[in-house]
Each structure stands twice: as C-alpha cells, then as structure tokens.
MIBA-855180 format. One line per 5 residues: for each residue x, y, z of N, C-alpha, C. Coordinates in Angstrom, 1 decimal. Each point is the difference from the previous one (the first is absolute). Layout:
BEGIN
X/Y/Z/X/Y/Z/X/Y/Z; ...
END
This chain:
BEGIN
0.8/-1.2/0.0/-0.8/1.2/0.0/0.9/1.2/0.0; -0.3/1.0/-0.9/0.7/1.3/0.0/-1.0/1.0/0.4; 0.2/0.6/1.1/-1.0/1.0/0.6/0.4/1.4/-0.3; -0.9/0.8/-0.4/0.3/1.4/-0.4/-0.6/1.0/1.1; -0.8/-0.5/0.9/-0.6/0.9/1.0/0.2/-0.5/1.4
-0.5/0.7/1.0/0.1/-0.4/1.4/-1.1/-1.0/0.2; 0.4/-1.0/0.8/-0.9/-1.1/0.4/-0.2/0.1/1.5; -1.2/0.1/0.5/-0.3/0.0/1.4/-0.6/-1.3/0.4; 0.6/-0.7/0.9/-0.4/-1.4/0.3/-0.3/-0.2/1.5; -1.0/-0.7/0.3/-0.3/-0.5/1.3/-0.9/-1.3/-0.1
0.7/-1.1/0.1/-0.8/-1.3/-0.2/0.1/-0.8/1.2; -0.8/-1.1/0.0/-0.1/-0.9/1.2/1.0/-1.1/-0.2; 0.8/0.0/-1.0/1.0/-1.1/-0.3/1.4/0.6/-0.1; 1.0/-0.9/0.0/1.3/0.4/-0.3/0.2/0.3/-1.5; 0.7/1.0/-0.3/0.3/0.3/-1.4/1.6/0.1/-0.2
0.5/-1.0/-0.7/1.5/0.0/-0.1/0.3/0.4/-1.5; 0.9/1.0/-0.1/0.4/0.6/-1.3/1.5/-0.3/-0.2; 0.3/-0.3/-1.3/1.4/-0.2/-0.4/0.3/1.0/-1.1; 0.9/0.9/0.2/0.4/1.1/-0.9/1.0/-0.6/-1.0; -0.4/-0.1/-1.3/0.8/-0.7/-1.0/1.0/1.0/-0.7
-0.5/1.2/-0.1/0.9/1.0/-0.6/-0.5/1.4/0.4; 0.8/1.0/-0.3/-0.4/1.4/0.4/0.0/0.3/1.5; -0.7/1.0/0.4/-0.1/0.3/1.4/-1.3/0.8/0.3; -0.4/0.0/1.2/-1.2/0.7/0.4/0.1/0.4/1.5; -1.1/0.4/0.6/-0.1/0.5/1.3/-1.2/-0.5/0.7
0.2/-0.3/1.3/-1.1/-0.5/0.8/-0.1/0.7/1.4; -1.2/0.2/0.5/-0.2/0.6/1.3/-1.0/-0.9/0.8; 0.5/-0.5/1.2/-0.9/-0.8/0.8/-0.6/0.9/1.1; -1.4/0.0/0.0/-0.7/0.7/1.0/0.4/1.5/0.0; 0.2/0.6/-1.1/0.4/1.4/-0.2/1.3/0.3/0.8
0.9/-0.9/0.0/1.3/0.2/0.7/1.1/0.7/-0.8; -0.3/0.4/-1.2/1.0/0.6/-0.8/0.5/-1.0/-1.1; 0.4/0.5/-1.2/0.3/-0.8/-1.1/1.4/-0.7/0.2; 0.0/-1.2/-0.4/1.3/-0.8/0.0/0.3/-0.5/-1.5; 1.2/0.2/-0.4/0.3/-0.4/-1.4/0.3/-1.5/0.0
-0.5/-0.6/-1.1/0.2/-1.4/-0.2/0.5/-0.3/-1.4; 1.1/-0.7/-0.1/0.6/-0.2/-1.3/-0.3/-1.5/-0.5; 0.6/-0.3/-1.1/-0.2/-1.4/-0.6/0.7/-1.0/0.9; -0.4/-1.3/-0.2/0.6/-1.1/0.8/-0.4/0.2/1.5; -1.1/0.5/0.2/-0.5/0.2/1.4/-1.4/-0.5/0.1
-0.4/-0.6/1.1/-1.4/-0.4/0.3/-0.5/0.8/1.2; -1.2/0.4/0.0/-0.6/0.7/1.2/-1.3/-0.6/0.3; -0.3/0.0/1.3/-1.2/-0.7/0.5/-1.0/1.0/0.6; -1.3/-0.1/-0.4/-1.0/0.8/0.7/-0.9/-0.9/0.8; 0.0/0.2/1.3/-0.7/-0.9/0.9/-1.5/0.3/-0.1
-0.8/-1.0/0.5/-1.5/0.2/0.0/-0.4/1.3/0.8; -0.9/0.7/-0.7/-0.6/1.2/0.6/1.0/1.2/0.3; 1.1/-0.1/-0.7/1.0/1.1/0.0/-0.3/1.0/-1.1; -0.1/1.2/0.3/-0.2/1.1/-1.0/1.3/0.3/-0.7; 0.1/-0.2/-1.2/1.2/0.2/-0.8/-0.3/0.7/-1.3
0.9/0.9/-0.4/-0.1/0.6/-1.3/1.3/0.0/-0.7; 0.0/-0.3/-1.3/1.3/-0.1/-0.7/-0.2/0.4/-1.5; 1.1/0.5/-0.5/0.0/0.5/-1.4/1.3/-0.1/-0.7; 0.1/-0.1/-1.3/1.3/-0.1/-0.7/0.8/1.2/-0.1; 1.3/-0.1/-0.2/0.8/1.1/-0.2/-0.3/0.6/-1.4
0.0/1.3/-0.1/-0.4/0.7/-1.3/1.0/-0.4/-1.1; 1.3/0.0/0.2/1.0/-0.2/-1.0/0.3/-1.5/-0.3; -0.2/-0.8/1.1/0.4/-1.4/-0.2/-1.1/-0.9/0.7; -1.2/0.0/-0.6/-1.2/-0.7/0.7/0.3/-1.5/0.1; -0.5/-0.5/1.1/0.2/-1.4/0.3/-0.9/-0.9/-0.7
0.4/-1.2/0.0/-0.8/-1.2/-0.5/0.0/-1.0/1.1; -1.1/-0.4/0.5/0.0/-1.0/1.1/-1.1/-1.0/-0.1; 0.1/-1.1/0.8/-0.9/-1.1/0.0/-0.5/-0.1/1.5; -1.3/-0.3/0.2/-0.4/-0.1/1.3/-0.9/-1.2/0.2; -0.1/-0.4/1.3/-0.8/-1.2/0.4/-0.8/0.4/1.2
-1.3/-0.3/0.0/-0.8/0.1/1.2/-0.2/-1.3/0.6; 0.1/-0.1/1.3/-0.1/-1.3/0.7/-0.3/0.2/1.4; -0.5/-1.1/0.7/-0.4/0.1/1.4/0.1/-1.4/0.6; -0.1/0.0/1.3/0.0/-1.3/0.7/1.0/0.0/1.1; -0.1/-0.9/0.9/0.9/-0.1/1.2/1.4/-0.3/-0.5
0.1/-0.9/-1.0/1.4/-0.4/-0.4/0.7/1.2/-0.7; -0.8/0.8/-0.7/0.6/1.2/-0.7/0.5/1.0/1.1; -0.7/0.1/1.1/0.5/0.9/1.1/1.3/-0.5/0.5; 0.1/-1.3/0.2/1.3/-0.6/0.5/1.1/0.2/-1.0; -0.3/-0.2/-1.3/1.0/0.1/-1.0/0.5/1.5/-0.1
-0.9/0.9/0.1/0.4/1.4/0.0/0.9/0.4/1.2; -0.4/-0.6/1.1/0.8/0.2/1.3/1.4/-0.6/-0.2; 0.1/-1.2/-0.6/1.3/-0.7/-0.2/0.9/0.8/-0.9; -0.6/0.7/-1.0/0.7/0.8/-0.9/0.5/1.3/0.6; -0.4/0.3/1.2/0.4/1.2/0.7/-0.3/1.3/-0.7
-1.1/0.2/-0.6/-0.4/1.2/-0.7/0.0/1.2/1.0; -0.6/-0.2/1.2/-0.1/1.1/0.9/1.3/0.6/0.4; 1.0/-0.9/0.1/1.4/0.4/0.4/0.6/0.9/-1.1; -0.5/-0.1/-1.2/0.6/0.8/-1.1/-1.0/1.0/-0.6; -0.9/0.5/0.8/-1.0/1.0/-0.4/-0.9/-0.5/-1.1
-0.3/-1.2/0.0/-0.9/-0.7/-0.9/0.5/-0.1/-1.4; 1.4/0.2/-0.2/0.6/-0.1/-1.3/1.3/-0.8/0.1; 0.1/-0.9/-1.0/1.2/-0.9/0.0/0.6/0.0/-1.4; 1.4/0.1/0.0/0.7/-0.1/-1.3/0.1/-1.5/-0.4; -0.2/-0.2/-1.3/0.0/-1.4/-0.5/1.3/-0.2/-0.9
0.9/-0.8/0.4/1.2/-0.2/-0.8/-0.3/-0.9/-1.2; -0.9/-1.0/0.2/-0.3/-0.9/-1.1/-1.4/0.3/-0.6; -0.1/1.2/-0.6/-1.3/0.3/-0.6/-0.2/-0.8/-1.3; 1.0/-0.5/-0.6/-0.1/-0.8/-1.2/-0.8/-1.3/0.4; 0.2/-0.6/1.1/-0.8/-1.2/0.4/-1.4/0.4/0.4
-0.2/1.2/0.5/-1.3/0.5/0.3/-0.8/0.1/-1.3; 0.6/0.6/-1.0/-0.6/0.2/-1.3/-0.4/-1.4/-0.6; 0.8/-1.0/0.2/-0.3/-1.3/-0.5/-1.2/-0.6/0.7; -0.2/0.2/1.3/-1.1/-0.5/0.7/-1.3/0.8/-0.5; 0.1/1.3/-0.2/-1.1/0.8/-0.4/-0.5/-0.5/-1.4
1.0/-0.3/-0.9/-0.3/-0.5/-1.3/-0.8/-1.3/0.0; 0.5/-0.9/1.0/-0.7/-1.3/0.1/-1.4/0.2/0.5; -0.3/1.0/0.8/-1.4/0.2/0.4/-0.9/0.2/-1.2; 0.5/0.6/-1.0/-0.9/0.3/-1.2/0.3/-1.0/-1.2; 0.7/-1.1/0.3/0.2/-1.0/-1.1/-1.3/-0.7/-0.2
-0.6/0.3/-1.2/-1.3/-0.6/-0.3/0.0/-1.5/-0.1; 1.1/-0.6/-0.4/0.1/-1.4/-0.1/0.1/-0.7/1.4; 0.3/0.7/1.0/0.2/-0.6/1.4/-1.3/0.3/0.8; -0.9/0.8/-0.5/-1.2/0.3/0.8/-0.9/-1.3/0.2; -0.4/-0.2/1.2/-0.8/-1.2/0.3/-1.5/0.3/-0.3
-0.7/-0.8/-0.7/-1.4/0.3/-0.3/-0.9/-0.2/1.3; 0.5/-0.8/1.0/-0.7/-0.1/1.2/0.3/1.2/0.9; -1.0/0.6/0.6/0.3/1.3/0.8/0.8/-0.3/1.2; -0.2/-1.1/0.7/0.8/-0.4/1.2/1.4/-0.2/-0.4; 0.2/-0.7/-1.1/1.4/-0.2/-0.5/0.7/1.2/-0.4
-0.7/1.0/-0.6/0.6/1.2/-0.4/0.3/0.9/1.2; -0.8/-0.1/1.0/0.3/0.7/1.3/1.2/-0.5/0.6; 0.2/-1.3/0.0/1.2/-0.6/0.6/1.2/0.3/-0.8; -0.1/0.0/-1.3/1.1/0.4/-0.9/0.5/1.4/0.3; -0.9/0.9/0.0/0.4/1.4/0.3/0.5/0.2/1.4
-0.6/-0.7/1.0/0.5/0.0/1.4/1.4/-0.5/0.0; 0.3/-1.1/-0.7/1.4/-0.5/0.0/1.0/1.0/-0.6; -0.4/0.7/-1.0/0.9/1.0/-0.6/0.2/1.2/0.9; -1.1/0.4/0.8/0.2/1.0/1.0/1.0/-0.4/1.1; -0.1/-1.3/0.4/0.9/-0.5/0.9/1.4/0.1/-0.5
0.2/-0.3/-1.3/1.3/0.1/-0.6/0.5/1.5/0.0; -0.9/0.9/-0.2/0.4/1.4/0.1/0.5/0.3/1.4; -0.7/-0.4/1.0/0.4/0.3/1.4/1.3/-0.8/0.3; 0.2/-1.1/-0.6/1.2/-0.8/0.3/1.2/0.8/-0.4; -0.1/0.7/-1.2/1.1/0.8/-0.5/0.2/1.2/0.9
-1.1/0.7/0.4/0.1/1.2/0.8/0.6/-0.4/1.4; -0.6/-1.0/0.6/0.5/-0.4/1.4/1.4/-0.5/0.0; 0.5/-0.6/-1.1/1.4/-0.4/-0.1/0.9/1.1/0.1; -0.4/1.2/-0.4/0.8/1.2/0.1/-0.2/0.8/1.2; -1.2/-0.1/0.6/-0.4/0.9/1.1/-0.7/-0.7/1.2
0.4/-1.2/0.2/-0.7/-0.8/1.1/0.3/0.5/1.4; -1.1/0.1/0.8/0.2/0.3/1.4/0.6/-1.2/0.7; 0.8/0.2/0.9/0.7/-1.1/0.7/-1.0/-0.8/0.9; -1.1/0.7/0.4/-0.9/-0.7/0.9/-1.3/-0.5/-0.8; 0.1/0.0/-1.3/-1.2/-0.3/-0.8/-0.5/-1.4/0.2
1.0/-1.0/0.1/-0.4/-1.4/0.1/-0.8/-0.2/1.2; 0.3/0.7/1.1/-0.7/-0.3/1.3/-1.5/0.5/-0.1; -0.3/0.7/-1.1/-1.4/0.5/-0.1/-0.9/-1.0/-0.5; 0.5/-1.1/-0.6/-0.8/-1.1/-0.5/-0.5/-0.9/1.1; -1.2/-0.4/0.0/-0.5/-1.0/1.0/0.6/-1.3/-0.3
-0.1/-0.9/1.0/0.5/-1.4/-0.1/-0.7/-0.7/-1.2; -1.3/0.2/-0.2/-0.7/-0.6/-1.1/0.5/0.5/-1.3; 0.3/1.3/-0.1/0.5/0.6/-1.3/1.4/-0.5/-0.3; 0.8/-0.2/1.1/1.3/-0.6/-0.2/0.0/-1.4/-0.5; -1.0/-0.8/0.5/-0.2/-1.4/-0.4/-0.4/0.0/-1.5
-1.0/0.8/-0.4/-0.5/0.1/-1.3/1.1/0.4/-1.0; 0.9/0.9/0.5/1.1/0.5/-0.9/0.9/-1.2/-0.3; 0.3/-0.8/1.0/0.8/-1.2/-0.2/-0.6/-1.0/-1.0; -1.4/-0.2/0.2/-0.7/-0.9/-0.9/0.0/0.5/-1.4; -0.2/1.3/-0.2/0.1/0.6/-1.4/1.3/-0.2/-0.6
1.1/0.2/0.8/1.4/-0.3/-0.5/0.1/-1.4/-0.4; -0.5/-0.9/0.8/0.0/-1.5/-0.4/-0.7/-0.2/-1.3; -1.2/0.5/-0.1/-0.8/-0.2/-1.2/0.7/0.6/-1.2; 0.5/1.2/0.1/0.7/0.7/-1.1/1.2/-0.8/-0.5; 0.6/-0.8/0.9/1.2/-0.8/-0.4/-0.3/-1.3/-0.5
-1.3/-0.5/0.2/-0.3/-1.4/-0.4/-1.3/-0.1/-0.8; -0.6/1.1/-0.5/-1.3/-0.1/-0.6/0.1/-0.8/-1.4; 1.2/-0.2/-0.5/0.1/-0.8/-1.3/0.0/-1.5/0.3; 0.2/-0.4/1.3/0.0/-1.4/0.3/-1.4/-0.6/-0.1; -0.2/-1.1/-0.8/-1.3/-0.6/-0.2/-0.5/-0.5/1.4
0.8/-0.4/0.9/-0.4/-0.6/1.2/-0.4/1.0/1.1; 0.2/1.3/-0.3/-0.3/1.0/1.1/-1.5/0.0/0.3; -0.3/0.0/1.3/-1.4/0.0/0.4/-0.1/0.7/1.4; -1.2/0.4/0.3/-0.2/0.7/1.3/0.4/-0.9/1.1; -0.3/-1.3/-0.1/0.3/-1.0/1.1/1.5/-0.1/0.1
0.8/0.0/-1.1/1.4/-0.1/0.1/0.6/1.3/0.7; -0.5/1.1/-0.4/0.4/1.3/0.6/-0.3/0.0/1.5; -1.3/-0.4/0.3/-0.4/-0.1/1.4/0.9/-0.9/0.9; 0.3/-1.1/-0.6/0.9/-1.0/0.7/1.4/0.6/0.2; 0.5/0.8/-0.9/1.3/0.6/0.1/0.0/1.0/1.1
-1.1/0.7/0.2/-0.1/1.0/1.1/-0.7/-0.4/1.2; -0.3/-1.3/0.1/-0.6/-0.7/1.1/-1.4/0.7/0.3; -0.8/0.3/-1.1/-1.3/0.5/0.2/-1.0/-1.0/-0.5; -1.3/0.2/0.5/-1.1/-0.7/-0.6/-0.3/0.6/-1.3; -0.3/-0.7/-1.1/-0.3/0.6/-1.3/-1.1/1.0/0.0
-1.1/-0.3/0.8/-1.1/0.9/0.1/0.4/1.3/0.7; 0.8/-0.1/1.0/0.5/1.2/0.7/0.9/0.8/-0.9; 0.9/-0.6/-0.7/0.9/0.7/-0.9/-0.8/0.7/-1.1; -1.0/-0.7/-0.6/-0.8/0.7/-1.0/-0.8/1.2/0.5; -0.6/-0.1/1.2/-0.7/1.1/0.6/0.9/1.2/0.4
1.2/-0.3/0.5/1.0/1.0/0.4/0.5/0.7/-1.2; 0.3/-0.8/-1.1/0.5/0.6/-1.2/-1.0/0.9/-0.7; -1.3/-0.4/0.0/-1.0/0.8/-0.7/-0.3/1.2/0.8; 0.0/-0.1/1.3/-0.3/1.2/0.9/1.1/1.1/-0.2; 1.2/-0.5/-0.3/1.1/1.0/-0.1/0.2/0.5/-1.4
-0.2/-0.8/-1.0/0.2/0.4/-1.4/-1.3/0.3/-0.8; -1.1/-0.5/0.5/-1.2/0.1/-0.7/-0.3/-1.0/-1.1; 0.9/-1.0/-0.1/-0.2/-1.1/-1.0/0.5/-1.3/0.6; -0.7/-1.1/-0.4/0.4/-1.3/0.6/1.3/-0.4/-0.6; 0.8/-0.9/0.7/1.3/-0.4/-0.5/0.0/-0.8/-1.3
-1.1/-0.8/-0.1/-0.1/-0.7/-1.3/-0.2/0.9/-1.2; -0.8/1.0/0.2/-0.2/1.0/-1.1/1.3/0.8/-0.2; 0.7/0.3/1.0/1.3/0.8/-0.1/1.0/-0.9/-0.8; 0.1/-1.3/0.3/0.9/-0.9/-0.8/-0.4/0.0/-1.5; -1.3/-0.2/-0.2/-0.5/-0.1/-1.4/0.3/1.3/-0.8
-0.2/1.2/0.7/0.3/1.2/-0.7/1.4/0.2/-0.3; 0.9/-0.4/0.9/1.4/0.0/-0.3/0.4/-0.9/-1.2; -0.6/-1.1/0.0/0.2/-1.0/-1.2/-0.5/0.6/-1.3; -1.2/0.6/0.1/-0.5/0.6/-1.3/0.9/1.2/-0.5; 0.5/0.8/1.0/0.8/1.1/-0.4/1.3/-0.5/-0.7
0.5/-1.1/0.6/1.2/-0.6/-0.5/-0.3/-0.6/-1.4; -1.1/-0.6/-0.2/-0.4/-0.5/-1.3/-0.1/1.0/-1.0; -0.5/1.2/0.3/-0.1/1.1/-0.9/1.4/0.4/-0.4; 0.9/0.1/0.9/1.4/0.4/-0.3/0.6/-1.0/-1.0; -0.2/-1.3/0.3/0.5/-1.0/-0.9/-0.6/0.0/-1.4
-1.3/0.3/-0.1/-0.7/0.1/-1.3/0.6/1.1/-0.8; 0.3/1.1/0.7/0.6/1.2/-0.7/1.4/-0.3/-0.6; 0.7/-0.9/0.7/1.4/-0.4/-0.5/-0.1/-0.8/-1.2; -1.1/-0.8/-0.2/-0.2/-0.8/-1.2/1.1/-1.0/-0.2; 0.6/-0.5/1.1/1.1/-1.0/-0.1/-0.5/-1.4/0.4
-1.3/0.0/0.5/-0.5/-1.3/0.6/-1.4/-0.3/-0.6; -0.3/-1.3/-0.1/-1.3/-0.4/-0.5/-1.0/0.2/1.2; -1.3/0.0/-0.4/-1.1/0.1/1.0/0.1/-1.1/1.1; 0.3/-1.2/-0.5/0.1/-1.1/0.9/1.2/0.1/1.0; 1.1/0.5/-0.5/1.1/0.3/0.8/-0.3/1.0/1.1
-0.6/1.1/-0.4/-0.4/1.1/0.9/-1.0/-0.5/1.0; -1.0/-0.8/-0.4/-1.0/-0.5/0.9/0.7/-0.9/1.1; 1.0/-0.8/-0.5/0.7/-0.9/1.0/0.7/0.9/1.0
END
C-alpha cells in the first residue's frame, strides 16, 4: 500500500505494519510525530489512537496485518515492541517479503476456510519467528503456560515427522505419555485445530510444493 494522506486509526485489534520502502511519520495518542524508515515494522495496539502519513518527498510503501487473540498478545510481548517504542528494525526484510508473497500465492490458497485460516496463521507465526529471533525478550519463554509449552513441543514433533506414513495421534500421545483423547483436546484448545487435521494440512501443503516442482508422479507424491 502506498498512502498519500494521513490515516487516523483506532481499532480493537493489533495492526502490524512492515515498511518496505520510503519513509513516513506516526503519532501514538497525539504524542508527537516519529519518523519511520524502510526495513522497520511498527505495531499499533488495540484501542490505541494513532495517526500516520507518508513523507512528502519519499513516500513509504508498506504492508499491514490485522490480528487478535491471546497468542498474538504473547507474541507481541515476546518481540519486545513496547521496549522499542512500538517500532523494530528488521534486518531480514527479504525473508519478510517472501512470507508476504506466500500469503497471496493463489496456488497455495486452501479452498476450505478452516484450512486457509490455519495456512495464514502459520505464515503469521513465521513472521513473528523472524521478528522474535532479532528482538526476543529474555523472559518471554516464561510467559507461556505449561499447556502451551507442551503443545509447542508436540507441534515441533509433528513438523519433523509429518511425512512418516506411520505418524498418528496415538504414537505422538505415547511419545509424550498422554492419553490420545487428552492430547487431541489440549492441542485443539491451544491451536484451534485437531492434531489429525494439522497433520493432513501439512501433508497437503507439502504435496502442493512437490506438484509445483514437477519432478515426481502423483503416486510418488501421494506416498
């Protein structure tokens, strides 16, 4: 988006902006203008009154995401936005651009609404992973509950083994010494999707990538 005028914003969700080029100015709660240049992201918190506008000679181009939820709050905390006046410099903006492009990749869009929501959520997690790797709070890990820590380990396990034909909820539950029903309930409460569905979506995303490569037959990809 290339903006030519002042935008006044006050929303009930988080709004995260990535400045891709040029520069502009922002004021939080009428506190005075702050200059923001390229390769910077800035966060507007829920119900925060903010106004921003592009520089006259070098107007900015930026991308923004609106999001909400308890996990988003924790991710924003982990990225230490408040400690940096709600603005963070991004060293790896090239990777950020790549994730943004994948959000709009028509061939990767899931026709199922729940699947598409999970796909976009996963890409947003990737964005925060890059941000937090550069600006992580030292105490951010302690902010996760025991259940969230367990689900994080389960997700890492699934991400590393989802191509295995023998992977199942029971096998994962046995590995973590959980009852399969309890693991499914805990996983869905934390992520919003059942572990079996998460596994299938990962497999389908991988299948799409292999189809694009055109190096394998349908039967090979299915296997």
